[in-house]
MDAnalysis code that builds the backbone (N, CA, C; Angstrom):
import MDAnalysis as mda
import numpy as np

u = mda.Universe.empty(678, n_residues=226, atom_resindex=np.repeat(np.arange(226), 3), trajectory=True)
u.add_TopologyAttr("name", ["N", "CA", "C"] * 226)
u.add_TopologyAttr("resid", np.arange(1, 227))
u.add_TopologyAttr("resname", ["MET", "LYS", "PRO", "TRP", "LEU", "LYS", "ASN", "LEU", "PRO", "LEU", "ILE", "LEU", "LEU", "ALA", "VAL", "ILE", "ILE", "ILE", "ILE", "PHE", "ALA", "ALA", "VAL", "PRO", "VAL", "LEU", "ARG", "ALA", "ASN", "LEU", "TRP", "THR", "ALA", "THR", "GLU", "PHE", "LEU", "VAL", "GLU", "ALA", "ASP", "PHE", "LEU", "GLY", "LEU", "ARG", "ARG", "TYR", "VAL", "LEU", "SER", "PHE", "GLY", "TRP", "ALA", "ALA", "PRO", "ALA", "VAL", "SER", "PHE", "PHE", "LEU", "MET", "ILE", "PHE", "GLN", "ALA", "PHE", "VAL", "SER", "PRO", "ILE", "PRO", "SER", "ILE", "LEU", "LEU", "PHE", "THR", "VAL", "ASN", "ALA", "ALA", "ILE", "PHE", "GLY", "GLY", "TRP", "GLN", "GLY", "PHE", "TRP", "LEU", "SER", "TRP", "PHE", "SER", "SER", "LEU", "ALA", "SER", "ALA", "TRP", "PHE", "CYS", "PHE", "GLY", "LEU", "ALA", "ARG", "ARG", "LEU", "GLY", "ARG", "PRO", "LEU", "ILE", "SER", "LYS", "LEU", "VAL", "LYS", "ASP", "GLY", "PHE", "LEU", "ALA", "ARG", "VAL", "ASP", "ARG", "PHE", "LEU", "GLY", "GLN", "TYR", "GLY", "SER", "PRO", "ALA", "VAL", "LEU", "VAL", "THR", "ARG", "VAL", "VAL", "PRO", "PHE", "MET", "PRO", "PHE", "ASP", "PHE", "THR", "SER", "TYR", "ALA", "PHE", "GLY", "VAL", "THR", "ARG", "VAL", "SER", "TRP", "TRP", "ASP", "PHE", "THR", "TRP", "GLY", "THR", "ALA", "CYS", "GLY", "GLN", "THR", "PRO", "ALA", "ILE", "VAL", "PHE", "TYR", "SER", "PHE", "LEU", "GLY", "HIS", "ARG", "LEU", "PHE", "THR", "PRO", "ALA", "GLN", "TYR", "ILE", "LEU", "TYR", "LEU", "ILE", "VAL", "TRP", "ILE", "LEU", "VAL", "LEU", "LEU", "VAL", "VAL", "THR", "LEU", "CYS", "LEU", "ARG", "ARG", "LEU", "LEU", "LYS", "GLY", "ARG", "ARG", "HIS", "ASP"])
u.atoms.positions = np.array([
    [0.944, -1.054, 0.398],
    [0.380, -0.257, 0.140],
    [0.346, 1.009, 0.174],
    [0.602, 2.266, -0.766],
    [1.348, 3.118, -1.113],
    [1.470, 4.159, 0.636],
    [2.412, 5.230, 0.533],
    [2.516, 4.982, 1.871],
    [1.737, 6.724, 2.217],
    [1.006, 6.904, 1.741],
    [0.008, 8.096, 1.663],
    [-1.653, 7.373, 1.664],
    [-1.846, 6.418, 1.323],
    [-3.037, 5.477, 1.752],
    [-2.448, 4.954, 2.651],
    [-1.501, 4.626, 3.412],
    [-1.586, 3.881, 5.468],
    [-1.850, 6.037, 5.746],
    [-1.053, 6.450, 5.411],
    [-1.619, 7.624, 6.198],
    [-2.503, 8.420, 6.235],
    [-3.690, 7.928, 5.425],
    [-4.890, 8.486, 4.958],
    [-6.144, 9.028, 6.406],
    [-6.402, 8.229, 7.083],
    [-6.707, 8.389, 7.842],
    [-6.292, 9.401, 9.049],
    [-4.596, 9.171, 9.432],
    [-4.665, 10.118, 10.361],
    [-4.339, 12.107, 9.426],
    [-4.403, 11.866, 7.643],
    [-4.756, 12.790, 6.848],
    [-6.037, 13.711, 7.737],
    [-7.506, 12.394, 6.951],
    [-8.580, 13.093, 7.158],
    [-8.426, 13.182, 9.240],
    [-8.312, 13.176, 9.857],
    [-8.660, 13.099, 10.578],
    [-7.874, 14.450, 11.059],
    [-6.657, 14.988, 11.197],
    [-6.158, 16.534, 10.827],
    [-6.947, 17.447, 10.447],
    [-7.521, 17.270, 8.971],
    [-8.208, 18.230, 8.275],
    [-9.512, 18.100, 8.550],
    [-9.808, 17.666, 9.686],
    [-11.061, 17.248, 9.966],
    [-11.426, 18.436, 11.522],
    [-10.127, 18.770, 11.921],
    [-9.992, 19.122, 12.949],
    [-9.907, 20.670, 12.765],
    [-8.781, 20.629, 12.018],
    [-8.614, 22.216, 11.654],
    [-9.645, 22.593, 10.835],
    [-10.935, 22.505, 9.933],
    [-11.684, 22.772, 9.292],
    [-12.702, 24.045, 11.029],
    [-12.719, 22.110, 11.306],
    [-13.916, 22.877, 13.376],
    [-13.390, 23.853, 13.855],
    [-12.089, 23.528, 13.699],
    [-11.412, 24.568, 14.653],
    [-11.297, 26.118, 14.120],
    [-11.535, 25.790, 12.890],
    [-11.260, 27.284, 12.005],
    [-13.232, 28.250, 11.572],
    [-13.903, 27.086, 11.677],
    [-15.182, 27.228, 11.784],
    [-16.143, 27.067, 12.983],
    [-16.207, 28.612, 13.202],
    [-17.227, 28.567, 14.142],
    [-18.670, 27.883, 14.249],
    [-19.766, 27.717, 12.906],
    [-21.300, 27.518, 12.417],
    [-20.565, 26.192, 12.679],
    [-19.709, 25.425, 11.975],
    [-19.294, 24.148, 11.989],
    [-18.929, 23.602, 13.570],
    [-18.303, 24.332, 14.133],
    [-18.650, 23.888, 15.378],
    [-20.022, 23.503, 16.716],
    [-20.960, 24.890, 15.758],
    [-21.927, 25.290, 16.429],
    [-22.774, 23.266, 16.705],
    [-23.088, 23.442, 14.786],
    [-24.454, 22.199, 14.354],
    [-23.595, 21.035, 14.639],
    [-21.776, 20.610, 15.115],
    [-21.887, 19.606, 15.705],
    [-22.134, 19.355, 16.803],
    [-21.482, 20.570, 17.849],
    [-22.105, 20.250, 18.792],
    [-23.621, 19.737, 19.193],
    [-24.556, 20.556, 18.474],
    [-26.325, 20.514, 18.146],
    [-26.171, 18.493, 17.568],
    [-25.484, 17.901, 16.901],
    [-25.418, 16.819, 16.335],
    [-25.228, 15.409, 18.045],
    [-23.930, 15.976, 18.548],
    [-23.450, 15.659, 19.649],
    [-24.552, 15.621, 20.527],
    [-25.138, 16.594, 20.467],
    [-26.135, 16.333, 21.871],
    [-27.616, 15.206, 21.534],
    [-27.329, 15.235, 20.496],
    [-29.338, 14.215, 19.614],
    [-28.544, 12.867, 19.945],
    [-27.456, 12.849, 19.600],
    [-26.257, 11.551, 19.474],
    [-26.587, 11.137, 20.516],
    [-26.275, 11.843, 21.692],
    [-25.823, 11.624, 23.095],
    [-27.170, 10.575, 23.661],
    [-28.048, 12.024, 23.790],
    [-29.269, 11.674, 23.991],
    [-30.318, 11.170, 23.372],
    [-30.078, 10.372, 22.767],
    [-31.066, 9.389, 21.114],
    [-31.975, 9.833, 21.136],
    [-31.890, 11.603, 20.764],
    [-32.971, 11.851, 20.365],
    [-33.382, 11.433, 18.781],
    [-34.136, 10.725, 18.688],
    [-34.747, 10.397, 17.222],
    [-35.347, 11.155, 16.711],
    [-36.148, 12.413, 17.021],
    [-37.071, 12.990, 16.696],
    [-36.342, 14.530, 15.842],
    [-35.312, 14.832, 17.448],
    [-33.836, 16.074, 16.867],
    [-33.531, 15.646, 16.093],
    [-32.394, 14.218, 16.184],
    [-31.872, 14.009, 15.210],
    [-32.551, 14.417, 13.403],
    [-33.314, 13.489, 13.402],
    [-33.798, 13.687, 12.171],
    [-34.363, 15.080, 11.960],
    [-35.289, 16.032, 12.405],
    [-35.071, 16.871, 12.209],
    [-33.596, 17.655, 11.995],
    [-32.691, 17.716, 12.408],
    [-31.537, 18.449, 12.608],
    [-30.990, 17.827, 11.130],
    [-30.961, 16.888, 10.421],
    [-30.628, 15.907, 9.230],
    [-31.797, 16.669, 8.380],
    [-32.535, 16.715, 8.448],
    [-34.149, 17.257, 7.082],
    [-33.274, 19.066, 6.730],
    [-32.658, 19.548, 7.945],
    [-32.869, 20.992, 7.784],
    [-32.003, 20.999, 6.860],
    [-30.643, 19.951, 6.201],
    [-30.011, 20.193, 5.657],
    [-30.009, 20.139, 3.922],
    [-31.383, 19.697, 3.693],
    [-31.096, 19.722, 2.318],
    [-30.980, 19.193, 2.073],
    [-30.726, 19.063, 0.250],
    [-29.986, 18.370, -0.290],
    [-29.219, 17.419, -0.010],
    [-27.960, 18.791, 0.959],
    [-27.073, 17.432, 1.641],
    [-27.230, 16.629, 3.268],
    [-28.295, 16.143, 3.180],
    [-28.922, 15.459, 3.882],
    [-28.168, 14.194, 3.802],
    [-27.585, 13.538, 3.127],
    [-27.048, 12.205, 3.347],
    [-25.975, 12.247, 3.328],
    [-25.376, 13.158, 3.103],
    [-23.878, 13.812, 3.351],
    [-23.777, 13.693, 4.740],
    [-24.478, 15.056, 4.995],
    [-24.372, 15.352, 6.692],
    [-24.777, 13.938, 7.523],
    [-25.473, 13.247, 7.392],
    [-25.921, 11.674, 8.044],
    [-24.418, 10.859, 7.894],
    [-24.303, 10.596, 6.364],
    [-22.858, 9.941, 6.457],
    [-21.710, 10.337, 7.549],
    [-21.572, 11.328, 7.021],
    [-20.306, 12.546, 8.555],
    [-20.548, 12.205, 9.789],
    [-21.804, 11.919, 10.614],
    [-21.946, 11.904, 11.611],
    [-21.234, 10.109, 11.985],
    [-21.940, 8.957, 10.870],
    [-21.327, 7.969, 11.376],
    [-20.430, 7.525, 11.639],
    [-18.969, 8.468, 10.689],
    [-17.553, 9.154, 10.916],
    [-17.447, 9.291, 12.358],
    [-18.346, 10.423, 12.490],
    [-18.089, 11.491, 13.668],
    [-18.082, 10.366, 15.257],
    [-19.318, 9.740, 14.854],
    [-19.902, 8.900, 16.188],
    [-18.186, 7.931, 16.544],
    [-17.890, 7.153, 15.864],
    [-17.027, 6.843, 15.754],
    [-15.489, 6.964, 16.881],
    [-15.628, 8.214, 16.845],
    [-14.632, 9.383, 17.856],
    [-15.488, 9.288, 19.238],
    [-16.602, 9.786, 19.668],
    [-17.117, 9.370, 20.534],
    [-18.026, 8.188, 21.380],
    [-17.419, 7.279, 21.604],
    [-17.897, 6.257, 21.289],
    [-18.176, 6.225, 23.145],
    [-19.101, 6.025, 23.718],
    [-19.895, 4.928, 23.434],
    [-21.312, 4.969, 22.682],
    [-21.375, 5.981, 21.719],
    [-22.412, 6.301, 21.587],
    [-22.873, 5.842, 19.872],
    [-24.107, 4.859, 20.099],
    [-23.694, 4.041, 19.499],
    [-24.744, 4.525, 17.740],
    [-24.322, 3.982, 16.901],
    [-25.010, 3.928, 14.944],
    [-25.795, 3.315, 15.223],
    [-26.985, 3.033, 15.936],
    [-28.091, 2.113, 16.285],
    [-28.608, 3.420, 15.727],
    [-28.963, 4.391, 16.308],
    [-29.755, 5.805, 16.235],
    [-29.525, 6.187, 14.629],
    [-28.607, 5.728, 13.824],
    [-28.350, 7.034, 12.216],
    [-28.704, 6.029, 11.789],
    [-28.643, 4.236, 11.789],
    [-29.482, 3.588, 11.317],
    [-31.113, 3.713, 11.155],
    [-31.970, 4.505, 12.100],
    [-33.510, 3.856, 11.995],
    [-33.081, 5.279, 11.331],
    [-32.452, 6.965, 11.276],
    [-33.494, 7.604, 10.750],
    [-33.255, 7.515, 9.736],
    [-31.573, 7.470, 9.056],
    [-31.455, 6.970, 8.199],
    [-32.982, 6.293, 6.847],
    [-33.055, 5.535, 7.684],
    [-34.116, 4.897, 6.846],
    [-35.060, 5.554, 7.287],
    [-36.326, 6.263, 8.469],
    [-36.523, 7.136, 8.424],
    [-36.933, 8.476, 7.725],
    [-35.850, 8.609, 7.184],
    [-36.091, 9.772, 6.462],
    [-35.822, 9.544, 5.017],
    [-34.911, 8.653, 4.154],
    [-34.916, 8.204, 2.374],
    [-35.349, 6.738, 2.445],
    [-36.161, 6.105, 3.274],
    [-37.246, 5.231, 3.035],
    [-35.904, 4.155, 3.132],
    [-36.359, 2.977, 3.403],
    [-36.386, 1.422, 3.823],
    [-34.676, 0.806, 3.112],
    [-35.012, 0.997, 1.721],
    [-33.698, 0.837, 0.643],
    [-32.181, 1.701, 0.940],
    [-32.786, 3.025, 0.190],
    [-32.306, 4.020, 0.349],
    [-31.318, 4.388, 1.631],
    [-32.642, 4.207, 2.297],
    [-31.812, 4.189, 4.382],
    [-30.503, 3.438, 4.462],
    [-31.425, 2.329, 3.752],
    [-30.245, 0.690, 4.225],
    [-28.562, 1.182, 3.560],
    [-28.707, 1.565, 2.094],
    [-27.459, 1.459, 1.426],
    [-26.171, 2.860, 2.441],
    [-27.159, 3.584, 2.336],
    [-26.629, 5.150, 3.394],
    [-25.957, 4.276, 4.113],
    [-27.015, 3.840, 4.947],
    [-25.985, 3.305, 6.807],
    [-24.842, 1.880, 6.408],
    [-25.082, 1.273, 5.031],
    [-24.148, 0.405, 5.389],
    [-23.177, 0.572, 4.486],
    [-23.564, 1.957, 4.001],
    [-22.022, 1.681, 2.795],
    [-20.910, 3.543, 4.493],
    [-22.107, 3.820, 4.975],
    [-21.805, 4.918, 5.758],
    [-20.684, 4.549, 6.450],
    [-21.622, 2.997, 7.560],
    [-20.827, 2.124, 8.524],
    [-19.908, 1.348, 8.218],
    [-19.544, 1.294, 7.331],
    [-18.039, 0.440, 6.445],
    [-17.059, 1.656, 6.462],
    [-17.663, 2.567, 5.704],
    [-16.673, 3.840, 6.147],
    [-15.448, 4.235, 7.271],
    [-16.876, 4.069, 8.071],
    [-16.304, 4.542, 9.708],
    [-15.848, 3.196, 10.169],
    [-15.953, 1.909, 9.492],
    [-15.261, 0.535, 10.271],
    [-13.613, 0.864, 9.478],
    [-13.420, 1.298, 8.737],
    [-12.210, 1.711, 8.030],
    [-12.203, 2.443, 8.692],
    [-12.071, 3.756, 8.738],
    [-11.669, 4.697, 9.437],
    [-10.871, 4.630, 10.997],
    [-11.153, 3.474, 11.834],
    [-11.134, 3.608, 13.070],
    [-10.154, 2.414, 12.659],
    [-9.796, 1.255, 11.773],
    [-9.608, 0.426, 10.948],
    [-8.220, 0.735, 11.419],
    [-7.852, 1.660, 10.363],
    [-6.909, 2.918, 9.643],
    [-6.037, 3.493, 10.485],
    [-7.111, 4.370, 11.619],
    [-6.337, 5.154, 12.291],
    [-5.680, 3.948, 13.390],
    [-5.970, 2.994, 14.237],
    [-5.585, 2.392, 15.155],
    [-4.493, 1.724, 14.595],
    [-4.674, 1.185, 13.176],
    [-3.394, 0.663, 12.697],
    [-1.857, 1.953, 12.396],
    [-2.544, 2.547, 12.256],
    [-1.014, 3.712, 11.724],
    [-0.749, 4.472, 13.657],
    [-1.836, 4.144, 14.794],
    [-1.306, 4.711, 15.829],
    [-0.658, 4.132, 16.528],
    [-1.122, 2.226, 16.730],
    [-0.492, 1.494, 17.251],
    [-0.821, 1.223, 18.315],
    [-0.528, -0.040, 18.650],
    [-1.237, -0.811, 19.795],
    [-1.612, 0.190, 21.532],
    [-0.080, 0.253, 21.955],
    [-0.047, 0.812, 23.173],
    [-0.636, 2.024, 22.857],
    [-0.811, 3.000, 22.468],
    [-1.820, 4.231, 21.976],
    [-3.318, 3.733, 22.333],
    [-3.921, 2.654, 21.543],
    [-5.196, 2.112, 21.313],
    [-4.901, 1.889, 22.966],
    [-4.531, 1.235, 23.495],
    [-4.818, 0.212, 24.387],
    [-5.230, 1.192, 25.544],
    [-4.785, 2.377, 25.130],
    [-5.809, 3.950, 26.050],
    [-6.817, 3.440, 25.952],
    [-7.181, 3.810, 24.521],
    [-8.717, 3.803, 24.070],
    [-10.151, 2.715, 24.202],
    [-9.544, 2.183, 24.116],
    [-9.532, 0.104, 23.888],
    [-9.531, -0.427, 25.481],
    [-9.926, -1.257, 26.131],
    [-9.461, -1.841, 27.654],
    [-8.561, -3.340, 27.186],
    [-7.344, -3.333, 27.463],
    [-7.028, -4.742, 27.008],
    [-7.672, -5.852, 27.262],
    [-8.316, -5.936, 28.133],
    [-9.288, -7.146, 28.479],
    [-10.266, -7.241, 27.106],
    [-10.357, -5.734, 26.441],
    [-10.834, -6.297, 25.625],
    [-10.049, -6.835, 24.050],
    [-9.193, -5.860, 24.083],
    [-8.038, -6.440, 23.231],
    [-7.200, -7.960, 23.041],
    [-7.577, -8.748, 24.512],
    [-6.879, -10.077, 24.817],
    [-8.430, -10.743, 24.489],
    [-9.538, -10.209, 24.064],
    [-10.378, -10.932, 23.900],
    [-10.911, -11.274, 22.585],
    [-10.525, -9.959, 21.638],
    [-10.553, -10.079, 20.202],
    [-9.313, -10.892, 19.691],
    [-8.210, -10.770, 20.323],
    [-7.120, -11.919, 20.368],
    [-6.883, -13.634, 19.951],
    [-8.263, -13.647, 20.803],
    [-8.839, -15.257, 21.191],
    [-9.284, -15.217, 19.994],
    [-10.551, -14.399, 19.549],
    [-11.294, -14.601, 18.062],
    [-10.751, -14.799, 17.070],
    [-9.316, -14.134, 16.978],
    [-8.955, -14.539, 16.496],
    [-7.842, -16.039, 16.328],
    [-7.587, -16.555, 17.754],
    [-7.171, -17.932, 17.507],
    [-8.400, -18.902, 17.510],
    [-9.187, -18.738, 17.769],
    [-10.090, -19.359, 17.122],
    [-10.660, -19.599, 16.316],
    [-10.786, -18.453, 15.116],
    [-11.469, -18.797, 14.070],
    [-10.849, -17.888, 12.431],
    [-9.654, -17.322, 13.341],
    [-8.537, -16.913, 11.951],
    [-9.443, -15.701, 11.267],
    [-9.084, -15.492, 10.510],
    [-9.600, -14.543, 9.518],
    [-11.712, -14.240, 9.337],
    [-11.764, -15.162, 9.325],
    [-13.192, -15.264, 9.603],
    [-13.944, -14.991, 11.581],
    [-13.421, -13.854, 12.331],
    [-13.365, -13.840, 13.206],
    [-14.232, -12.038, 13.373],
    [-13.049, -11.970, 12.411],
    [-14.270, -10.083, 12.145],
    [-15.972, -10.533, 12.100],
    [-16.111, -11.510, 11.124],
    [-17.392, -12.339, 10.958],
    [-18.382, -12.043, 12.032],
    [-17.420, -12.895, 12.680],
    [-18.013, -13.404, 13.961],
    [-18.219, -12.261, 15.128],
    [-17.473, -11.255, 15.374],
    [-17.427, -10.371, 15.982],
    [-19.059, -9.458, 15.749],
    [-19.037, -9.286, 14.208],
    [-19.718, -7.996, 13.580],
    [-21.242, -8.854, 14.115],
    [-21.260, -10.390, 13.891],
    [-22.636, -10.722, 14.104],
    [-23.058, -10.667, 15.486],
    [-21.906, -10.799, 16.027],
    [-22.355, -11.001, 17.788],
    [-22.931, -9.727, 18.095],
    [-24.729, -9.590, 18.663],
    [-25.337, -8.629, 18.926],
    [-24.509, -7.158, 20.062],
    [-23.351, -8.402, 21.529],
    [-23.365, -7.267, 22.468],
    [-21.907, -6.693, 22.101],
    [-20.919, -7.014, 20.533],
    [-19.619, -6.247, 20.579],
    [-19.563, -5.224, 20.282],
    [-19.194, -4.118, 20.707],
    [-19.103, -2.660, 20.509],
    [-18.299, -2.512, 18.993],
    [-19.047, -1.626, 18.076],
    [-18.781, -2.421, 16.903],
    [-17.311, -1.146, 16.567],
    [-17.702, 0.123, 17.408],
    [-16.327, 1.269, 17.101],
    [-14.832, 0.515, 17.912],
    [-15.193, 0.508, 19.081],
    [-14.106, -0.163, 19.810],
    [-13.782, -2.031, 19.000],
    [-14.540, -2.125, 18.223],
    [-13.743, -3.905, 17.599],
    [-12.895, -2.978, 16.271],
    [-13.642, -2.259, 15.978],
    [-12.785, -1.928, 14.980],
    [-11.930, -1.805, 15.466],
    [-11.403, -1.202, 16.499],
    [-9.696, 0.228, 16.473],
    [-8.997, -1.252, 17.211],
    [-9.082, -2.402, 18.029],
    [-8.824, -3.723, 18.105],
    [-7.803, -4.125, 16.842],
    [-9.450, -4.081, 15.935],
    [-8.885, -5.569, 15.282],
    [-7.408, -4.292, 14.321],
    [-7.688, -3.441, 14.316],
    [-6.902, -2.386, 13.206],
    [-4.820, -2.446, 14.512],
    [-5.379, -2.890, 15.514],
    [-3.643, -3.322, 15.825],
    [-3.748, -4.636, 16.065],
    [-4.421, -5.731, 15.074],
    [-4.098, -7.084, 15.467],
    [-3.268, -7.455, 13.686],
    [-2.916, -8.641, 13.538],
    [-2.756, -9.269, 12.230],
    [-3.691, -8.512, 10.821],
    [-5.376, -8.654, 11.255],
    [-6.334, -9.184, 10.454],
    [-5.620, -7.749, 8.995],
    [-5.765, -8.579, 7.911],
    [-5.261, -7.506, 6.863],
    [-6.688, -6.761, 6.404],
    [-6.382, -5.865, 5.784],
    [-7.397, -4.546, 5.191],
    [-9.218, -5.436, 4.672],
    [-8.379, -6.666, 3.934],
    [-9.504, -7.285, 2.950],
    [-10.271, -8.971, 3.721],
    [-9.627, -9.129, 4.605],
    [-10.129, -9.964, 5.700],
    [-11.100, -8.696, 6.599],
    [-10.959, -7.662, 6.795],
    [-11.514, -6.703, 7.603],
    [-12.655, -6.556, 7.252],
    [-12.722, -6.091, 5.952],
    [-13.730, -5.639, 4.810],
    [-15.133, -6.753, 4.431],
    [-14.629, -7.746, 4.402],
    [-15.435, -8.526, 3.332],
    [-16.111, -9.448, 5.228],
    [-15.088, -9.341, 5.953],
    [-16.130, -10.186, 7.638],
    [-16.967, -8.074, 8.236],
    [-16.621, -7.210, 8.058],
    [-17.458, -6.088, 8.775],
    [-18.243, -5.961, 7.542],
    [-18.809, -6.460, 5.971],
    [-19.273, -5.967, 5.133],
    [-21.198, -6.534, 5.585],
    [-20.503, -8.168, 5.566],
    [-21.088, -9.263, 5.620],
    [-21.779, -8.997, 7.020],
    [-20.903, -8.915, 7.999],
    [-21.439, -9.195, 9.678],
    [-22.479, -8.743, 10.277],
    [-22.134, -6.918, 9.656],
    [-23.128, -5.528, 9.420],
    [-24.362, -5.795, 9.303],
    [-24.236, -6.473, 8.151],
    [-25.994, -6.487, 7.251],
    [-26.992, -6.710, 7.934],
    [-27.196, -8.226, 8.870],
    [-28.144, -8.349, 9.529],
    [-28.735, -6.526, 10.620],
    [-28.065, -7.106, 11.100],
    [-28.347, -5.025, 12.077],
    [-28.900, -4.244, 11.460],
    [-27.948, -3.629, 9.980],
    [-27.969, -2.933, 9.296],
    [-29.978, -2.943, 8.730],
    [-30.000, -4.343, 8.493],
    [-31.646, -4.344, 7.916],
    [-32.656, -4.590, 9.088],
    [-32.090, -5.117, 9.969],
    [-33.155, -4.849, 11.042],
    [-33.619, -3.460, 11.382],
    [-32.427, -2.703, 11.914],
    [-33.218, -1.386, 12.079],
    [-33.635, -0.333, 10.599],
    [-33.378, -0.548, 9.937],
    [-33.368, 0.201, 8.821],
    [-35.017, 0.003, 8.558],
    [-35.394, -1.928, 8.865],
    [-37.037, -2.224, 9.006],
    [-37.062, -1.474, 10.057],
    [-36.996, -0.655, 10.757],
    [-37.523, -0.098, 12.033],
    [-37.467, 0.960, 11.921],
    [-36.997, 1.494, 11.642],
    [-36.785, 2.791, 11.598],
    [-37.866, 3.245, 9.959],
    [-38.485, 2.364, 9.120],
    [-39.041, 2.357, 7.658],
    [-40.080, 2.490, 8.414],
    [-40.773, 1.871, 9.067],
    [-42.544, 1.220, 9.831],
    [-41.955, 1.978, 11.488],
    [-43.604, 2.489, 11.784],
    [-43.969, 2.584, 13.245],
    [-44.149, 2.219, 13.264],
    [-43.887, 1.781, 14.805],
    [-44.587, 0.477, 15.888],
    [-44.762, 1.621, 17.011],
    [-45.312, 0.514, 17.770],
    [-45.308, 0.762, 19.208],
    [-44.528, 0.667, 19.966],
    [-44.201, 0.882, 21.292],
    [-42.490, 0.510, 22.219],
    [-42.612, -1.189, 22.310],
    [-44.046, -0.901, 22.051],
    [-43.758, -2.253, 23.337],
    [-43.997, -3.634, 21.710],
    [-44.204, -2.841, 20.110],
    [-43.933, -3.744, 19.385],
    [-42.026, -3.491, 18.589],
    [-41.724, -2.610, 19.112],
    [-40.114, -2.248, 18.993],
    [-39.513, -3.248, 20.070],
    [-39.963, -3.078, 21.149],
    [-38.816, -4.073, 22.675],
    [-38.995, -5.757, 21.319],
    [-40.478, -5.754, 21.503],
    [-40.589, -7.109, 20.956],
    [-39.468, -8.058, 19.669],
    [-39.637, -6.809, 18.757],
    [-39.107, -7.009, 17.396],
    [-37.775, -7.606, 18.139],
    [-36.557, -6.488, 19.036],
    [-35.790, -6.287, 19.499],
    [-35.244, -7.745, 19.960],
    [-36.180, -7.757, 20.589],
    [-35.751, -9.323, 21.394],
    [-35.623, -10.271, 20.920],
    [-36.425, -10.218, 19.573],
    [-36.503, -11.396, 18.528],
    [-35.432, -11.913, 17.627],
    [-34.935, -10.544, 17.701],
    [-33.088, -10.192, 16.710],
    [-32.384, -10.548, 17.152],
    [-32.330, -10.291, 18.909],
    [-31.347, -10.487, 19.432],
    [-31.051, -12.104, 19.544],
    [-32.958, -12.678, 19.522],
    [-32.780, -14.217, 19.720],
    [-31.658, -14.817, 18.579],
    [-32.434, -14.372, 17.415],
    [-31.768, -14.766, 15.800],
    [-30.192, -15.012, 16.509],
    [-29.916, -13.405, 15.853],
    [-28.473, -13.534, 16.725],
    [-27.692, -14.723, 16.819],
    [-27.887, -14.358, 18.267],
    [-27.546, -15.731, 19.462],
    [-27.310, -17.181, 18.942],
    [-28.672, -17.344, 17.849],
    [-28.674, -18.420, 17.323],
    [-27.843, -18.683, 15.943],
    [-27.921, -17.932, 15.206],
    [-26.894, -17.400, 14.174],
    [-25.242, -17.553, 14.400],
    [-24.901, -17.052, 15.731],
    [-23.371, -17.101, 16.017],
    [-23.282, -17.964, 16.574],
    [-23.660, -18.848, 17.407],
    [-23.342, -19.922, 17.838],
    [-23.336, -21.375, 16.814],
    [-23.875, -21.171, 15.650],
    [-23.504, -21.800, 14.046],
    [-22.950, -21.780, 13.616],
    [-22.850, -20.420, 13.622],
    [-21.233, -19.887, 12.472],
    [-19.821, -19.923, 14.028],
    [-20.210, -19.990, 14.848],
    [-19.014, -20.034, 15.238],
    [-18.518, -22.128, 15.772],
    [-20.122, -22.971, 15.592],
    [-19.891, -24.454, 15.473],
    [-19.070, -24.610, 13.969],
    [-19.976, -23.907, 13.269],
    [-19.274, -24.897, 11.725],
    [-17.767, -23.842, 11.304],
    [-17.460, -22.606, 12.226],
    [-15.824, -22.036, 11.913],
    [-15.405, -23.245, 12.880],
    [-15.369, -23.601, 13.879],
    [-14.919, -24.061, 14.346],
    [-14.813, -25.389, 14.037],
    [-15.187, -26.259, 13.498],
    [-14.876, -27.365, 12.760],
    [-14.417, -27.125, 11.600],
    [-14.720, -26.329, 10.896],
    [-13.942, -26.636, 9.183],
    [-12.496, -26.400, 10.693],
    [-11.718, -24.916, 11.662],
    [-10.547, -24.770, 11.870],
    [-9.802, -25.773, 12.449],
    [-10.574, -26.587, 12.718],
    [-9.859, -28.474, 13.480],
    [-9.951, -28.857, 12.164],
    [-10.524, -29.439, 11.235],
    [-10.921, -30.278, 10.376],
    [-9.140, -29.877, 9.781],
])
């Protein structure tokens, strides 16, 4: 990989910091968006994104990358907002691509910063857990961690950045593993349900993912053993 590509995450981070430090209006807007994300204010975030008109998809895309830096803000809220604003399929693809870009950004940044710095952001226990997944499943470990509903998405991206996982293995594992969750939350965001229905669908989805994860782990362990 060319040197400038390896340093691209650091370059983009520096550019973003400089731009927002120099433009007060952007700082104010970013603070507003952060409040909506932290408070999980669905209606407020929806109005905020819509206020940008034709640039709304680009704003949503940027917010998906931004939230990775202010973890543990979850990306679930943006998945549902995208579906509510842009529709089921368009919202899904916006969430899918922006989530993958966010994962790339975290992975690349961690790879450039190194394990000592990332260990300050991600607890050593979590890094050790990711290392164990790699030892058990090899390159498909990325896929397994993306499917598991209780693995923090952004922390996992940072953690894999300081392991031996290649860019390609990280990309296909993330692209495939994140799809079920994005489909689910896009479905919820596109349709209006009562709170009880939302809870019911969430419980069913978690149970389905747990079953799929167990089956996937058995399959991968069996193949690795063979």
